[in-house]
N, CA, C and O atoms as CSV, one atom per row, in Angstrom:
chain,resi,resn,atom,element,x,y,z
A,1,MET,N,N,0.851,-1.177,0.000
A,1,MET,CA,C,0.000,0.000,0.000
A,1,MET,C,C,0.891,1.233,0.000
A,1,MET,O,O,1.731,1.374,0.888
A,2,PRO,N,N,0.734,2.126,-0.966
A,2,PRO,CA,C,1.547,3.343,-0.993
A,2,PRO,C,C,1.288,4.184,0.256
A,2,PRO,O,O,0.163,4.294,0.743
A,3,SER,N,N,2.358,4.762,0.744
A,3,SER,CA,C,2.264,5.557,1.957
A,3,SER,C,C,1.952,7.006,1.617
A,3,SER,O,O,2.495,7.563,0.663
A,4,SER,N,N,1.078,7.606,2.402
A,4,SER,CA,C,0.763,9.017,2.180
A,4,SER,C,C,1.619,9.916,3.065
A,4,SER,O,O,1.630,11.133,2.884
A,5,VAL,N,N,2.342,9.322,4.027
A,5,VAL,CA,C,3.156,10.103,4.959
A,5,VAL,C,C,4.629,9.713,4.885
A,5,VAL,O,O,5.496,10.578,4.765
A,6,VAL,N,N,4.912,8.419,4.956
A,6,VAL,CA,C,6.294,7.926,4.964
A,6,VAL,C,C,6.765,7.732,3.526
A,6,VAL,O,O,6.185,6.943,2.780
A,7,ARG,N,N,7.816,8.452,3.139
A,7,ARG,CA,C,8.379,8.298,1.788
A,7,ARG,C,C,9.347,7.124,1.754
A,7,ARG,O,O,9.279,6.283,0.857
A,8,SER,N,N,10.252,7.067,2.738
A,8,SER,CA,C,11.224,5.986,2.788
A,8,SER,C,C,11.742,5.847,4.220
A,8,SER,O,O,11.529,6.716,5.066
A,9,TYR,N,N,12.426,4.735,4.462
A,9,TYR,CA,C,12.999,4.505,5.783
A,9,TYR,C,C,14.180,3.566,5.642
A,9,TYR,O,O,14.256,2.781,4.696
A,10,ASP,N,N,15.105,3.653,6.595
A,10,ASP,CA,C,16.285,2.810,6.585
A,10,ASP,C,C,16.719,2.596,8.027
A,10,ASP,O,O,16.433,3.413,8.902
A,11,TYR,N,N,17.405,1.501,8.263
A,11,TYR,CA,C,17.776,1.131,9.622
A,11,TYR,C,C,19.246,0.797,9.692
A,11,TYR,O,O,19.770,0.091,8.831
A,12,ASP,N,N,19.919,1.303,10.719
A,12,ASP,CA,C,21.308,0.959,10.998
A,12,ASP,C,C,21.316,0.060,12.224
A,12,ASP,O,O,21.068,0.522,13.338
A,13,SER,N,N,21.598,-1.213,12.023
A,13,SER,CA,C,21.512,-2.179,13.116
A,13,SER,C,C,22.618,-1.985,14.163
A,13,SER,O,O,22.450,-2.377,15.318
A,14,ILE,N,N,23.726,-1.395,13.773
A,14,ILE,CA,C,24.813,-1.177,14.730
A,14,ILE,C,C,24.455,-0.052,15.704
A,14,ILE,O,O,24.611,-0.204,16.915
A,15,SER,N,N,23.981,1.066,15.178
A,15,SER,CA,C,23.619,2.198,16.040
A,15,SER,C,C,22.173,2.119,16.533
A,15,SER,O,O,21.762,2.876,17.412
A,16,ARG,N,N,21.404,1.184,15.948
A,16,ARG,CA,C,19.977,1.024,16.269
A,16,ARG,C,C,19.196,2.308,15.980
A,16,ARG,O,O,18.321,2.708,16.749
A,17,GLN,N,N,19.529,2.939,14.865
A,17,GLN,CA,C,18.850,4.158,14.450
A,17,GLN,C,C,17.977,3.885,13.231
A,17,GLN,O,O,18.399,3.251,12.265
A,18,LEU,N,N,16.757,4.382,13.307
A,18,LEU,CA,C,15.801,4.267,12.207
A,18,LEU,C,C,15.624,5.643,11.591
A,18,LEU,O,O,15.132,6.562,12.245
A,19,ALA,N,N,16.022,5.786,10.339
A,19,ALA,CA,C,15.855,7.041,9.612
A,19,ALA,C,C,14.551,6.966,8.828
A,19,ALA,O,O,14.326,6.020,8.073
A,20,VAL,N,N,13.698,7.965,9.009
A,20,VAL,CA,C,12.412,8.003,8.315
A,20,VAL,C,C,12.315,9.312,7.554
A,20,VAL,O,O,12.403,10.391,8.139
A,21,GLU,N,N,12.130,9.208,6.234
A,21,GLU,CA,C,11.904,10.384,5.404
A,21,GLU,C,C,10.413,10.462,5.104
A,21,GLU,O,O,9.790,9.487,4.684
A,22,PHE,N,N,9.865,11.642,5.329
A,22,PHE,CA,C,8.437,11.847,5.109
A,22,PHE,C,C,8.197,12.472,3.736
A,22,PHE,O,O,9.114,13.021,3.126
A,23,GLN,N,N,6.973,12.383,3.264
A,23,GLN,CA,C,6.617,12.938,1.960
A,23,GLN,C,C,6.934,14.425,1.883
A,23,GLN,O,O,7.169,14.948,0.794
A,24,SER,N,N,6.945,15.104,3.006
A,24,SER,CA,C,7.255,16.539,3.062
A,24,SER,C,C,8.723,16.816,2.770
A,24,SER,O,O,9.102,17.960,2.520
A,25,GLY,N,N,9.562,15.763,2.801
A,25,GLY,CA,C,10.993,15.928,2.613
A,25,GLY,C,C,11.753,15.968,3.921
A,25,GLY,O,O,12.984,15.938,3.921
A,26,ARG,N,N,11.049,16.036,5.029
A,26,ARG,CA,C,11.709,16.047,6.333
A,26,ARG,C,C,12.274,14.664,6.640
A,26,ARG,O,O,11.668,13.644,6.315
A,27,LEU,N,N,13.443,14.651,7.271
A,27,LEU,CA,C,14.106,13.411,7.636
A,27,LEU,C,C,14.338,13.405,9.137
A,27,LEU,O,O,14.919,14.338,9.691
A,28,TYR,N,N,13.882,12.355,9.784
A,28,TYR,CA,C,14.043,12.195,11.221
A,28,TYR,C,C,14.782,10.897,11.483
A,28,TYR,O,O,14.584,9.900,10.789
A,29,VAL,N,N,15.642,10.922,12.500
A,29,VAL,CA,C,16.359,9.727,12.911
A,29,VAL,C,C,15.898,9.377,14.323
A,29,VAL,O,O,16.062,10.161,15.258
A,30,TYR,N,N,15.322,8.192,14.458
A,30,TYR,CA,C,14.805,7.702,15.741
A,30,TYR,C,C,15.870,6.822,16.373
A,30,TYR,O,O,16.454,5.963,15.712
A,31,GLU,N,N,16.119,7.041,17.661
A,31,GLU,CA,C,17.222,6.396,18.366
A,31,GLU,C,C,16.770,5.193,19.195
A,31,GLU,O,O,15.644,5.134,19.689
A,32,LYS,N,N,17.693,4.234,19.327
A,32,LYS,CA,C,17.504,3.048,20.153
A,32,LYS,C,C,16.270,2.234,19.761
A,32,LYS,O,O,15.532,1.740,20.614
A,33,VAL,N,N,16.069,2.110,18.463
A,33,VAL,CA,C,14.941,1.333,17.943
A,33,VAL,C,C,15.389,-0.119,17.809
A,33,VAL,O,O,16.351,-0.394,17.092
A,34,PRO,N,N,14.723,-1.044,18.475
A,34,PRO,CA,C,15.103,-2.458,18.360
A,34,PRO,C,C,14.939,-2.971,16.926
A,34,PRO,O,O,14.053,-2.528,16.195
A,35,SER,N,N,15.792,-3.894,16.543
A,35,SER,CA,C,15.717,-4.450,15.188
A,35,SER,C,C,14.364,-5.110,14.932
A,35,SER,O,O,13.891,-5.134,13.796
A,36,GLU,N,N,13.736,-5.647,15.986
A,36,GLU,CA,C,12.429,-6.280,15.823
A,36,GLU,C,C,11.371,-5.271,15.366
A,36,GLU,O,O,10.459,-5.608,14.611
A,37,VAL,N,N,11.507,-4.047,15.831
A,37,VAL,CA,C,10.554,-3.001,15.424
A,37,VAL,C,C,10.744,-2.683,13.949
A,37,VAL,O,O,9.771,-2.545,13.207
A,38,PHE,N,N,11.996,-2.568,13.525
A,38,PHE,CA,C,12.267,-2.319,12.112
A,38,PHE,C,C,11.749,-3.463,11.244
A,38,PHE,O,O,11.120,-3.224,10.214
A,39,GLU,N,N,12.009,-4.697,11.654
A,39,GLU,CA,C,11.539,-5.846,10.887
A,39,GLU,C,C,10.013,-5.855,10.794
A,39,GLU,O,O,9.453,-6.191,9.750
A,40,SER,N,N,9.354,-5.492,11.870
A,40,SER,CA,C,7.887,-5.426,11.861
A,40,SER,C,C,7.397,-4.329,10.932
A,40,SER,O,O,6.384,-4.494,10.252
A,41,MET,N,N,8.108,-3.211,10.900
A,41,MET,CA,C,7.721,-2.125,10.000
A,41,MET,C,C,7.843,-2.569,8.548
A,41,MET,O,O,6.985,-2.254,7.723
A,42,LYS,N,N,8.916,-3.305,8.235
A,42,LYS,CA,C,9.083,-3.801,6.864
A,42,LYS,C,C,7.919,-4.692,6.450
A,42,LYS,O,O,7.493,-4.662,5.296
A,43,ARG,N,N,7.402,-5.487,7.390
A,43,ARG,CA,C,6.309,-6.415,7.080
A,43,ARG,C,C,4.934,-5.753,7.131
A,43,ARG,O,O,3.964,-6.320,6.628
A,44,ALA,N,N,4.834,-4.587,7.717
A,44,ALA,CA,C,3.536,-3.932,7.912
A,44,ALA,C,C,2.902,-3.552,6.577
A,44,ALA,O,O,3.576,-3.054,5.675
A,45,PHE,N,N,1.610,-3.790,6.466
A,45,PHE,CA,C,0.867,-3.415,5.257
A,45,PHE,C,C,0.855,-1.897,5.110
A,45,PHE,O,O,1.103,-1.374,4.024
A,46,SER,N,N,0.570,-1.195,6.194
A,46,SER,CA,C,0.544,0.267,6.180
A,46,SER,C,C,1.715,0.795,6.995
A,46,SER,O,O,1.724,0.704,8.222
A,47,LYS,N,N,2.705,1.350,6.296
A,47,LYS,CA,C,3.854,1.930,6.980
A,47,LYS,C,C,3.420,3.112,7.843
A,47,LYS,O,O,3.932,3.297,8.947
A,48,ASP,N,N,2.477,3.911,7.341
A,48,ASP,CA,C,1.983,5.073,8.098
A,48,ASP,C,C,1.354,4.640,9.412
A,48,ASP,O,O,1.656,5.206,10.463
A,49,GLU,N,N,0.499,3.660,9.362
A,49,GLU,CA,C,-0.183,3.188,10.565
A,49,GLU,C,C,0.821,2.584,11.545
A,49,GLU,O,O,0.751,2.833,12.748
A,50,PHE,N,N,1.743,1.797,11.026
A,50,PHE,CA,C,2.754,1.208,11.897
A,50,PHE,C,C,3.584,2.305,12.554
A,50,PHE,O,O,3.818,2.271,13.762
A,51,PHE,N,N,4.025,3.266,11.768
A,51,PHE,CA,C,4.814,4.371,12.308
A,51,PHE,C,C,4.050,5.085,13.425
A,51,PHE,O,O,4.595,5.314,14.505
A,52,ASN,N,N,2.804,5.430,13.166
A,52,ASN,CA,C,2.005,6.158,14.159
A,52,ASN,C,C,1.776,5.349,15.430
A,52,ASN,O,O,1.756,5.912,16.524
A,53,ASN,N,N,1.605,4.051,15.299
A,53,ASN,CA,C,1.290,3.209,16.461
A,53,ASN,C,C,2.508,2.703,17.226
A,53,ASN,O,O,2.412,2.427,18.422
A,54,HIS,N,N,3.657,2.577,16.551
A,54,HIS,CA,C,4.787,1.900,17.185
A,54,HIS,C,C,6.084,2.701,17.256
A,54,HIS,O,O,7.013,2.303,17.958
A,55,ILE,N,N,6.163,3.818,16.543
A,55,ILE,CA,C,7.417,4.571,16.532
A,55,ILE,C,C,7.211,6.002,17.023
A,55,ILE,O,O,7.892,6.451,17.944
A,56,ARG,N,N,6.279,6.708,16.411
A,56,ARG,CA,C,6.023,8.094,16.822
A,56,ARG,C,C,5.668,8.130,18.303
A,56,ARG,O,O,4.870,7.319,18.772
A,57,ASP,N,N,6.244,9.045,19.023
A,57,ASP,CA,C,6.017,9.223,20.466
A,57,ASP,C,C,6.549,8.066,21.306
A,57,ASP,O,O,6.269,8.007,22.503
A,58,GLN,N,N,7.307,7.146,20.712
A,58,GLN,CA,C,7.870,6.015,21.455
A,58,GLN,C,C,9.394,6.114,21.589
A,58,GLN,O,O,9.975,5.569,22.527
A,59,TYR,N,N,10.034,6.808,20.649
A,59,TYR,CA,C,11.499,6.876,20.625
A,59,TYR,C,C,11.944,8.323,20.469
A,59,TYR,O,O,11.270,9.134,19.834
A,60,ARG,N,N,13.098,8.628,21.065
A,60,ARG,CA,C,13.695,9.954,20.884
A,60,ARG,C,C,14.113,10.084,19.434
A,60,ARG,O,O,14.458,9.096,18.786
A,61,PHE,N,N,14.082,11.312,18.923
A,61,PHE,CA,C,14.445,11.527,17.528
A,61,PHE,C,C,15.196,12.835,17.363
A,61,PHE,O,O,15.177,13.712,18.226
A,62,VAL,N,N,15.859,12.928,16.218
A,62,VAL,CA,C,16.536,14.138,15.794
A,62,VAL,C,C,16.082,14.417,14.377
A,62,VAL,O,O,16.084,13.527,13.527
A,63,ARG,N,N,15.691,15.660,14.125
A,63,ARG,CA,C,15.353,16.070,12.756
A,63,ARG,C,C,16.664,16.441,12.072
A,63,ARG,O,O,17.394,17.308,12.553
A,64,THR,N,N,16.962,15.793,10.960
A,64,THR,CA,C,18.281,15.990,10.346
A,64,THR,C,C,18.281,16.815,9.079
A,64,THR,O,O,19.328,17.346,8.708
A,65,SER,N,N,17.148,16.948,8.392
A,65,SER,CA,C,17.128,17.761,7.182
A,65,SER,C,C,15.708,18.067,6.761
A,65,SER,O,O,14.747,17.536,7.318
A,66,GLY,N,N,15.591,18.933,5.767
A,66,GLY,CA,C,14.292,19.303,5.216
A,66,GLY,C,C,13.704,20.493,5.940
A,66,GLY,O,O,13.756,20.591,7.166
A,67,ASP,N,N,13.144,21.395,5.156
A,67,ASP,CA,C,12.561,22.603,5.733
A,67,ASP,C,C,11.101,22.779,5.390
A,67,ASP,O,O,10.498,23.795,5.734
A,68,ALA,N,N,10.529,21.803,4.717
A,68,ALA,CA,C,9.132,21.929,4.261
A,68,ALA,C,C,8.177,21.948,5.421
A,68,ALA,O,O,6.966,22.048,5.222
C-alpha cells in the first residue's frame, strides 16, 4: 500500500537508528529502535499506521534535514 506520509525509511543495526523520510521531505532519525521493530515495519501493510502506532512518540528523535 503506498504511503501518504512515509516516503522511505532505513535502519542501521549497529547504532539502532531508524531514519524516516516523510513525503514533506523532512528526515528524522529515531534512536535506540530495536531491530524487531524495524523488521515489523518492513512487514507492515501500512507503513503510516505502523509508524504512528509503534514509533512516533515512542522513541527519541533528531530532525536531520528538510525545511518543508
